[in-house]
NUMARLUM-738990 format. One line per 10 residues: number of its first residue (from 1); their letters; for each residue x, y, z of C-alpha. Coordinates in steps of 0.1 Angstrom, whole numbers. Example, Ala and Ser with C-alpha at 12.3 -4.5 7.8 and 13.67 -1.06 7.14 Angstrom:
2
1> as> 123/-45/78 | 137/-11/71 $
// end
This chain:
800
1> mafnvrkvav> 1202/909/1305 | 1165/916/1306 | 1159/953/1314 | 1123/963/1320 | 1119/1001/1321 | 1087/1007/1339 | 1093/1043/1348 | 1120/1069/1340 | 1131/1099/1361 | 1145/1129/1342 $
11> lgagvmgaqi> 1165/1153/1364 | 1163/1189/1350 | 1133/1205/1333 | 1153/1227/1309 | 1151/1225/1271 | 1166/1191/1268 | 1152/1175/1300 | 1116/1185/1292 | 1119/1173/1256 | 1134/1140/1266 $
21> aahlvnvrvp> 1105/1136/1290 | 1081/1144/1261 | 1096/1117/1239 | 1092/1092/1267 | 1055/1101/1268 | 1053/1096/1230 | 1065/1060/1233 | 1043/1054/1264 | 1070/1052/1290 | 1059/1068/1324 $
31> vvlfdlpake> 1082/1096/1333 | 1088/1119/1364 | 1103/1153/1356 | 1124/1168/1384 | 1136/1203/1390 | 1144/1227/1418 | 1116/1237/1441 | 1100/1269/1430 | 1106/1299/1453 | 1071/1311/1448 $
41> gpkngialra> 1038/1293/1441 | 1036/1255/1439 | 1068/1237/1448 | 1067/1219/1414 | 1062/1252/1396 | 1094/1250/1375 | 1086/1215/1362 | 1050/1225/1357 | 1059/1255/1336 | 1083/1234/1315 $
51> idnlrklkpa> 1056/1208/1309 | 1031/1235/1299 | 1057/1250/1275 | 1060/1217/1256 | 1025/1223/1242 | 1038/1255/1225 | 1071/1244/1210 | 1078/1240/1173 | 1087/1215/1161 | 1063/1198/1185 $
61> plglaeeagr> 1081/1176/1210 | 1049/1157/1218 | 1030/1135/1193 | 998/1149/1209 | 1001/1182/1227 | 973/1173/1252 | 995/1144/1265 | 1019/1168/1282 | 999/1161/1313 | 1012/1125/1313 $
71> iepanydddl> 1045/1139/1326 | 1046/1138/1364 | 1062/1170/1379 | 1085/1167/1409 | 1111/1187/1429 | 1142/1178/1448 | 1129/1188/1482 | 1097/1168/1484 | 1099/1140/1459 | 1133/1123/1460 $
81> drlaecdlvi> 1117/1091/1474 | 1100/1087/1439 | 1134/1079/1424 | 1131/1045/1439 | 1102/1038/1415 | 1124/1044/1385 | 1144/1019/1365 | 1163/1046/1346 | 1175/1080/1358 | 1185/1105/1332 $
91> eaiaermdwk> 1203/1136/1345 | 1199/1166/1320 | 1207/1198/1339 | 1230/1226/1326 | 1265/1218/1313 | 1283/1225/1346 | 1304/1198/1361 | 1301/1213/1397 | 1263/1215/1394 | 1260/1179/1381 $
101> lalyakvadh> 1282/1165/1409 | 1263/1184/1435 | 1230/1169/1422 | 1245/1134/1422 | 1254/1138/1459 | 1218/1148/1466 | 1200/1120/1448 | 1224/1091/1450 | 1210/1075/1481 | 1174/1075/1467 $
111> iaphaivasn> 1182/1057/1434 | 1169/1021/1432 | 1197/995/1435 | 1190/981/1400 | 1185/1014/1382 | 1207/1027/1354 | 1219/1063/1358 | 1229/1083/1327 | 1240/1119/1322 | 1228/1137/1291 $
121> tsglsitqlg> 1258/1159/1284 | 1271/1171/1250 | 1308/1169/1260 | 1317/1168/1297 | 1339/1140/1309 | 1318/1110/1318 | 1346/1096/1338 | 1348/1127/1360 | 1310/1127/1364 | 1310/1090/1374 $
131> aglpealrgr> 1337/1096/1400 | 1312/1118/1418 | 1289/1089/1424 | 1291/1063/1452 | 1310/1032/1443 | 1278/1011/1442 | 1264/1033/1413 | 1295/1036/1391 | 1290/1003/1374 | 1255/1014/1364 $
141> fcgihffnpp> 1265/1049/1352 | 1273/1061/1317 | 1268/1091/1294 | 1237/1094/1271 | 1238/1122/1246 | 1204/1130/1229 | 1205/1154/1200 | 1181/1183/1199 | 1152/1180/1193 | 1151/1146/1209 $
151> rymslvelip> 1118/1135/1193 | 1131/1140/1157 | 1169/1135/1159 | 1178/1098/1155 | 1212/1099/1171 | 1219/1090/1207 | 1255/1086/1218 | 1262/1062/1247 | 1295/1068/1265 | 1308/1043/1291 $
161> tastvpsild> 1334/1048/1317 | 1360/1022/1326 | 1337/1012/1355 | 1305/1008/1334 | 1293/972/1335 | 1291/960/1298 | 1257/943/1303 | 1243/976/1317 | 1254/994/1285 | 1239/966/1264 $
171> alesfvtrtl> 1206/969/1282 | 1204/1007/1278 | 1213/1004/1241 | 1185/979/1236 | 1160/1002/1254 | 1171/1033/1235 | 1169/1015/1202 | 1137/995/1205 | 1116/1017/1228 | 1128/1051/1220 $
181> gkgvvrakdt> 1134/1044/1183 | 1169/1058/1182 | 1201/1051/1163 | 1228/1044/1189 | 1265/1051/1185 | 1289/1042/1212 | 1315/1069/1217 | 1347/1071/1237 | 1349/1095/1266 | 1366/1123/1247 $
191> pnfianrvgv> 1356/1160/1245 | 1323/1164/1227 | 1323/1127/1219 | 1318/1118/1181 | 1291/1138/1164 | 1298/1172/1180 | 1335/1167/1178 | 1334/1160/1140 | 1304/1182/1132 | 1314/1213/1151 $
201> agmlatmiea> 1350/1210/1137 | 1333/1208/1103 | 1312/1239/1109 | 1343/1258/1121 | 1363/1247/1090 | 1334/1258/1068 | 1333/1293/1084 | 1371/1296/1080 | 1371/1285/1043 | 1340/1307/1036 $
211> qkfglsfdvv> 1359/1337/1048 | 1389/1327/1028 | 1370/1325/996 | 1348/1355/1003 | 1314/1338/1002 | 1282/1352/1017 | 1263/1333/1044 | 1234/1324/1021 | 1256/1311/993 | 1275/1289/1018 $
221> ddltgkklgr> 1242/1275/1032 | 1230/1267/998 | 1263/1250/989 | 1265/1230/1022 | 1228/1220/1023 | 1209/1195/1003 | 1231/1201/972 | 1260/1186/992 | 1239/1158/1007 | 1236/1174/1041 $
231> assgtfrtad> 1208/1190/1062 | 1188/1216/1043 | 1197/1243/1068 | 1234/1243/1057 | 1259/1258/1081 | 1251/1293/1093 | 1213/1286/1095 | 1221/1255/1115 | 1241/1276/1139 | 1212/1299/1143 $
241> vvgldtmahv> 1188/1270/1150 | 1212/1254/1175 | 1218/1288/1192 | 1251/1307/1188 | 1256/1307/1226 | 1252/1269/1226 | 1276/1266/1197 | 1301/1288/1215 | 1299/1266/1246 | 1306/1234/1226 $
251> irtlqdnlsp> 1336/1251/1209 | 1350/1262/1242 | 1347/1226/1255 | 1371/1216/1227 | 1393/1246/1233 | 1395/1240/1271 | 1399/1203/1271 | 1423/1199/1242 | 1457/1214/1234 | 1481/1216/1204 $
261> etdpfhaiya> 1499/1186/1219 | 1467/1164/1221 | 1450/1176/1189 | 1468/1190/1158 | 1436/1209/1148 | 1435/1228/1181 | 1440/1261/1164 | 1406/1260/1147 | 1388/1255/1181 | 1382/1292/1186 $
271> vpavvtqlia> 1348/1309/1186 | 1347/1329/1153 | 1349/1366/1159 | 1315/1371/1141 | 1299/1347/1166 | 1314/1364/1196 | 1301/1398/1182 | 1266/1385/1176 | 1264/1370/1211 | 1276/1402/1227 $
281> agalgqksga> 1248/1420/1208 | 1222/1395/1221 | 1218/1380/1186 | 1218/1343/1196 | 1201/1330/1165 | 1166/1318/1160 | 1156/1319/1197 | 1164/1356/1199 | 1150/1365/1165 | 1184/1374/1149 $
291> gfyrkvgrei> 1218/1358/1144 | 1234/1352/1110 | 1198/1356/1097 | 1167/1375/1108 | 1132/1377/1095 | 1117/1411/1087 | 1080/1406/1077 | 1082/1379/1051 | 1118/1387/1041 | 1147/1367/1054 $
301> qqldvndvka> 1178/1389/1058 | 1214/1379/1064 | 1242/1396/1082 | 1263/1416/1057 | 1294/1396/1052 | 1313/1429/1045 | 1301/1445/1078 | 1301/1420/1107 | 1314/1443/1134 | 1280/1448/1149 $
311> assasyvasg> 1247/1429/1149 | 1227/1461/1143 | 1198/1465/1119 | 1221/1483/1095 | 1243/1452/1093 | 1216/1430/1076 | 1209/1428/1039 | 1187/1407/1016 | 1195/1370/1014 | 1186/1343/989 $
321> aqaepiieri> 1218/1340/967 | 1225/1304/956 | 1251/1282/941 | 1263/1290/906 | 1247/1267/880 | 1281/1253/870 | 1287/1242/906 | 1252/1226/908 | 1260/1206/877 | 1293/1194/892 $
331> lkkpaperlr> 1275/1183/924 | 1252/1160/904 | 1281/1140/891 | 1292/1106/905 | 1315/1110/935 | 1348/1104/918 | 1341/1129/890 | 1325/1153/914 | 1355/1156/938 | 1380/1157/909 $
341> rlresshpqa> 1361/1186/892 | 1357/1205/924 | 1394/1202/931 | 1405/1212/896 | 1381/1241/891 | 1393/1276/896 | 1358/1288/906 | 1358/1301/942 | 1326/1280/951 | 1342/1248/938 $
351> qflwailrdg> 1375/1255/956 | 1355/1262/988 | 1336/1229/985 | 1368/1209/978 | 1384/1226/1008 | 1357/1217/1033 | 1354/1181/1020 | 1392/1177/1023 | 1392/1192/1058 | 1364/1168/1068 $
361> fhyaavhlae> 1382/1137/1055 | 1415/1149/1071 | 1399/1155/1105 | 1380/1122/1106 | 1411/1101/1097 | 1434/1119/1122 | 1408/1115/1150 | 1393/1081/1143 | 1415/1061/1167 | 1409/1086/1195 $
371> iadnareidf> 1372/1092/1194 | 1355/1061/1180 | 1359/1024/1180 | 1355/1022/1142 | 1347/1042/1111 | 1311/1032/1110 | 1304/1050/1143 | 1316/1083/1128 | 1296/1079/1096 | 1264/1070/1114 $
381> amrwgfgskq> 1270/1098/1139 | 1272/1124/1111 | 1241/1109/1094 | 1219/1106/1124 | 1232/1137/1143 | 1239/1162/1115 | 1215/1150/1088 | 1242/1141/1063 | 1232/1117/1035 | 1267/1101/1038 $
391> gpfelwqeag> 1294/1101/1065 | 1328/1114/1056 | 1344/1080/1053 | 1316/1068/1030 | 1320/1097/1006 | 1358/1093/1006 | 1355/1056/999 | 1330/1062/971 | 1351/1088/954 | 1382/1066/953 $
401> wqqvagwise> 1401/1060/985 | 1437/1062/974 | 1432/1089/948 | 1415/1112/974 | 1441/1103/1000 | 1468/1115/976 | 1450/1148/970 | 1447/1154/1007 | 1484/1147/1012 | 1493/1171/984 $
411> diaagralca> 1472/1199/1000 | 1488/1192/1035 | 1523/1194/1020 | 1514/1226/1001 | 1500/1242/1033 | 1465/1245/1020 | 1450/1222/1047 | 1438/1234/1081 | 1467/1217/1099 | 1500/1201/1090 $
421> aplpdwvfdg> 1494/1167/1106 | 1499/1139/1080 | 1472/1113/1073 | 1476/1082/1095 | 1497/1054/1080 | 1468/1030/1078 | 1452/1053/1051 | 1480/1042/1027 | 1482/1005/1035 | 1467/996/1001 $
431> rtgvhspqgs> 1431/996/1012 | 1402/1008/990 | 1382/1021/1019 | 1373/1016/1056 | 1340/997/1051 | 1337/962/1037 | 1316/930/1042 | 1342/920/1068 | 1334/951/1089 | 1345/987/1094 $
441> wsaarrtevq> 1380/997/1102 | 1390/1003/1138 | 1422/1024/1138 | 1426/1018/1176 | 1423/980/1173 | 1439/977/1138 | 1411/954/1125 | 1377/954/1110 | 1347/954/1133 | 1313/940/1125 $
451> pstlpvyarq> 1281/957/1136 | 1266/950/1170 | 1250/916/1174 | 1227/926/1203 | 1194/907/1201 | 1175/940/1195 | 1191/944/1161 | 1176/911/1149 | 1144/930/1148 | 1158/952/1121 $
461> lfpesvlgsg> 1156/930/1090 | 1171/956/1067 | 1189/981/1090 | 1207/1012/1078 | 1241/1003/1065 | 1273/1021/1054 | 1285/1021/1018 | 1307/992/1011 | 1294/970/1038 | 1277/946/1014 $
471> aaealrsgte> 1245/947/1034 | 1215/930/1019 | 1192/953/998 | 1155/947/1006 | 1143/949/971 | 1168/923/960 | 1163/899/989 | 1140/870/996 | 1122/850/970 | 1104/870/943 $
481> lfrneevrvw> 1070/857/932 | 1059/884/909 | 1071/918/895 | 1058/944/872 | 1071/979/864 | 1060/993/898 | 1054/965/923 | 1076/937/936 | 1059/908/954 | 1082/886/974 $
491> tldgevlias> 1087/866/1006 | 1114/863/1032 | 1101/833/1052 | 1080/815/1027 | 1049/821/1049 | 1040/858/1046 | 1039/877/1013 | 1054/912/1010 | 1043/937/983 | 1066/967/978 $
501> itaklhlisp> 1056/996/956 | 1087/1006/936 | 1073/1036/917 | 1086/1071/925 | 1071/1083/958 | 1052/1050/956 | 1025/1067/937 | 995/1046/929 | 990/1040/892 | 969/1014/872 $
511> tvtagllhai> 1001/994/872 | 1004/995/910 | 967/986/913 | 971/956/891 | 1003/945/910 | 986/947/944 | 955/928/932 | 978/901/920 | 996/901/954 | 963/896/972 $
521> alaeaeyagl> 953/867/950 | 987/850/956 | 985/856/994 | 950/841/995 | 961/810/975 | 993/801/993 | 1004/823/1022 | 994/833/1057 | 988/869/1047 | 1002/900/1030 $
531> viwspddvfs> 1023/930/1042 | 1025/961/1021 | 1059/977/1029 | 1087/996/1012 | 1122/1003/1025 | 1122/1041/1026 | 1103/1069/1042 | 1073/1070/1019 | 1045/1044/1021 | 1027/1061/993 $
541> aganletlmp> 1023/1098/984 | 990/1092/967 | 976/1086/932 | 997/1092/901 | 976/1119/883 | 1001/1121/854 | 995/1085/843 | 958/1092/840 | 963/1124/820 | 961/1108/785 $
551> vfmksggkgi> 928/1092/794 | 915/1124/808 | 925/1144/777 | 907/1120/755 | 875/1113/774 | 874/1138/803 | 862/1129/838 | 840/1100/827 | 870/1083/811 | 887/1082/846 $
561> apeqkklqdl> 857/1064/862 | 867/1029/852 | 903/1033/865 | 889/1048/897 | 866/1019/902 | 896/995/898 | 913/1014/926 | 882/1012/948 | 879/975/941 | 915/971/952 $
571> mlrlryasvp> 906/987/985 | 877/964/991 | 898/934/982 | 923/945/1008 | 896/949/1034 | 878/917/1027 | 907/894/1018 | 904/859/1033 | 939/863/1048 | 951/892/1070 $
581> tvaavrglal> 965/923/1051 | 988/946/1070 | 1000/981/1059 | 1035/988/1073 | 1034/1026/1071 | 1067/1045/1073 | 1068/1082/1065 | 1042/1096/1041 | 1008/1080/1035 | 989/1107/1017 $
591> gggcelavhc> 957/1106/997 | 955/1073/980 | 984/1060/1002 | 963/1068/1033 | 933/1050/1017 | 955/1020/1009 | 965/1019/1046 | 931/1023/1061 | 916/995/1040 | 941/969/1053 $
601> arrvvamesy> 930/946/1081 | 956/962/1103 | 983/989/1103 | 1018/989/1118 | 1029/1025/1118 | 1063/1040/1124 | 1060/1068/1151 | 1072/1095/1127 | 1046/1089/1100 | 1023/1114/1083 $
611> mglvevgvgl> 989/1103/1072 | 960/1122/1057 | 935/1126/1029 | 949/1156/1011 | 930/1155/977 | 913/1189/983 | 947/1205/977 | 943/1196/940 | 906/1204/939 | 894/1168/943 $
621> ipggggltdi> 878/1146/969 | 893/1114/982 | 882/1089/955 | 897/1056/966 | 873/1047/993 | 886/1072/1019 | 852/1089/1024 | 834/1056/1024 | 857/1045/1052 | 849/1076/1072 $
631> arraaeasag> 811/1070/1068 | 815/1033/1078 | 836/1040/1108 | 812/1066/1120 | 783/1041/1117 | 803/1015/1136 | 813/1039/1163 | 777/1052/1168 | 764/1016/1171 | 787/1010/1200 $
641> vpgleaftfl> 774/1041/1219 | 736/1040/1220 | 720/1074/1225 | 746/1094/1206 | 737/1106/1171 | 758/1092/1143 | 767/1127/1131 | 787/1132/1164 | 811/1106/1151 | 810/1117/1115 $
651> kegfaaaama> 819/1154/1118 | 856/1148/1128 | 861/1126/1098 | 845/1151/1075 | 866/1179/1089 | 898/1159/1085 | 891/1152/1048 | 876/1187/1040 | 905/1205/1056 | 932/1180/1043 $
661> kvgtsaldsr> 944/1174/1079 | 975/1153/1081 | 985/1135/1112 | 1019/1148/1122 | 1028/1116/1141 | 1013/1081/1144 | 996/1093/1176 | 980/1122/1158 | 969/1100/1129 | 952/1078/1154 $
671> klgyvqdsdv> 933/1108/1167 | 922/1116/1132 | 910/1080/1127 | 935/1068/1102 | 952/1046/1128 | 930/1024/1150 | 934/1015/1187 | 941/979/1176 | 969/990/1153 | 1006/989/1164 $
681> ivphkdellf> 1028/1020/1166 | 1065/1012/1163 | 1091/1037/1176 | 1120/1025/1154 | 1114/1026/1116 | 1137/998/1109 | 1117/974/1130 | 1085/980/1110 | 1088/950/1087 | 1097/926/1115 $
691> valgqvqama> 1066/937/1135 | 1043/937/1105 | 1053/901/1096 | 1047/891/1132 | 1013/907/1132 | 1003/887/1101 | 1015/855/1117 | 996/862/1149 | 964/871/1131 | 966/840/1109 $
701> qsgyrapyrg> 974/817/1139 | 944/832/1157 | 920/821/1130 | 916/854/1112 | 883/860/1094 | 876/890/1073 | 850/916/1085 | 814/910/1078 | 805/926/1045 | 771/943/1050 $
711> sfpvvgrsgi> 752/975/1050 | 753/1003/1076 | 733/1035/1083 | 742/1070/1071 | 730/1104/1084 | 715/1114/1050 | 702/1147/1039 | 699/1162/1074 | 736/1157/1079 | 743/1173/1045 $
721> atiktmlvgm> 722/1203/1055 | 741/1207/1088 | 775/1206/1071 | 764/1230/1043 | 752/1255/1069 | 787/1255/1084 | 803/1258/1050 | 782/1287/1040 | 793/1306/1071 | 830/1298/1063 $
731> rdggfisahd> 825/1309/1026 | 807/1341/1034 | 832/1349/1061 | 860/1346/1036 | 876/1316/1052 | 872/1294/1022 | 867/1301/985 | 837/1293/964 | 855/1262/949 | 864/1251/984 $
741> fhigcaiadv> 827/1253/993 | 818/1232/962 | 844/1205/972 | 832/1206/1008 | 796/1200/997 | 808/1170/975 | 826/1155/1005 | 795/1160/1027 | 773/1143/1001 | 794/1112/1002 $
751> vcggevdagt> 801/1108/1039 | 764/1115/1047 | 752/1090/1021 | 735/1114/996 | 699/1126/996 | 684/1098/1017 | 667/1098/1050 | 688/1095/1082 | 693/1059/1092 | 691/1046/1056 $
761> lvteaylmal> 712/1015/1052 | 738/1017/1024 | 767/996/1012 | 803/1005/1005 | 797/1000/968 | 769/1026/970 | 791/1052/987 | 820/1045/963 | 797/1052/934 | 790/1086/949 $
771> erkhfcalld> 828/1091/953 | 833/1084/916 | 805/1107/906 | 818/1137/924 | 855/1129/917 | 849/1127/880 | 827/1159/880 | 854/1178/898 | 880/1166/873 | 860/1184/846 $
781> hpktqerimg> 858/1216/867 | 882/1244/855 | 891/1254/890 | 902/1219/898 | 922/1217/866 | 940/1249/877 | 949/1232/910 | 961/1200/894 | 983/1218/869 | 997/1241/896 $
791> mlstgkpvrn> 1006/1211/917 | 1022/1192/888 | 1042/1222/877 | 1053/1238/911 | 1046/1210/937 | 1026/1235/957 | 988/1238/962 | 969/1265/944 | 941/1282/963 | 915/1295/939 $
// end
């Protein structure tokens, strides 16, 4: 069914409700945020304060803080008639069944007859909630569980009741996927649904096993973070971020709604004593300033694992211990060898890791039939909701299904597992896993289930897939036209060419430059246009400085100039190609990657992309046409607004380059000038290629012509003088170093057009020559060389 969401109502201006409203603003969906009428001051005071607070939160829930005002405040006394304007109503008040039911009774008669109603709850029974609605609304009601923070977390669980009309759920899934950019998992109406059921059980198991093996909180977090392919915050730091009181609530939901008869793992559903003690002391985690960890000055301290009776200052000690080197080496091995070595090792850290992996496999297998339609839903839920690189079933399958199943059964028999429940019979039916090209195993239906075929997923040409599914790999798909060591040029439809940079971090080297130039020539000869796209979260992290090091060591800065000119020529070829060129930007587009994007005819940008000219961090200026683009855009903008000096439009671009500002969303990058109003922002990263190909087709069919290649005015020496005056004040005030001042003056010289009169007409080639002159001179500067070597050796900028 077609479902047009013109406006959304969010009921409840608490932490989740306000941030859900913020994300709706990010994706340009009008939203009304309701809460109780304030007892003092404006009736909408509660909603207004929540909206104002969105500007201050970190990580930022809004792509642009100033857009908080797009959220319309409302209250339940005066504004219930506004619900009739809304196509979707999301209830997001506190996790109290009685409060939610009372609110439903208040609003039900005001909801539009076609609207979908959804409760954002982390674990309350959706069936019981739905029973509190009038009969006419029950078919359009379901659960919708956003993960915190809603802007950044991919997972949204949708939970139907027996009364939910299937087409309603399909329509909501399509909206959440395409418009909100989320990964949807359909969960059954069981306590805490899928991700929190499996994830919180995993956290509890980790805490139990950590205590058993006597490991400190910092060591556990290091072991259960990135080294294990999970979120970098590990276990105890994640609990602090979530809030220990929130974690305790989720645990109690399992404790209260399950029993030993309904769940063999019920014994582990108890709030750990240390968590109870911390909550009693007011140490709720990050939001209260202390939990398992606290920050004292610059030092991060942890609760003393040997003294956890009180959350007093005396209970905290230094943190920072890490995994033993031998364990780190094991964790880098292929999955079959990794799990075997962990299980066989006598090292406490290895035994701990095997135990929590075994517990996770055991729990997922025992609960699969009850909580999820198929194994794929559990694996995606853990990836998207808990930041795991793989779900439990994927890792188990990769490590050798039957071998690992045997190990788990041995531990259950020996009493080493968390519960005595045997693995389900289907585990031992001769299978090699739960994911295959035929689908993912459904323990409830006893068959394999294919991914959803909703039309919205046709827009995801290479969607995320689970290990073993046999899904097509982007860089092995389509028809390949050309390949060198760092670029693949290919087509899916025979009409639009795709260029994918395959180098590490998609860094731009002479090889990449040559490959992209070849792609442009091919596109102009035989295709409708060119899309630059790669199937991961890096568009390009910039220029590959290491590849130019041999030339620099032999000839110094002047030896780099020819290679830099080739890069600049590539940028101009992209801008003035006779066919449309589209940059499909996903994730990082920094330095040369940003320059690559801005020189394309159009950009299609994933919402969570980060764009910026960051060369000053290594003591350089943008040298691939980035400063030239700033000067040209300023001239074009000033031409459209007679009476305003060109410098007015230039200063923001100068500041962005000189301060290495990075857009922290596609919206922010548009504010900085790296994304234009005519560009397309795509909420779901997996739709990026589909949209980019469509843009090329539309531009080509509309008779695309390259921009006019001519001269434009610059602000000249007067602009340089103005900028230098500002830089002198910053240098003398101690805000920037002498070398920062030197770099800033070089940037000013380029964007202002050098020592010429204001209004002098210049060309892009002229400005790019200025870029090369300053770039190469800076390469020879000792302070810049210190910055480059520091970045190459530590990955962090050096301020000198």
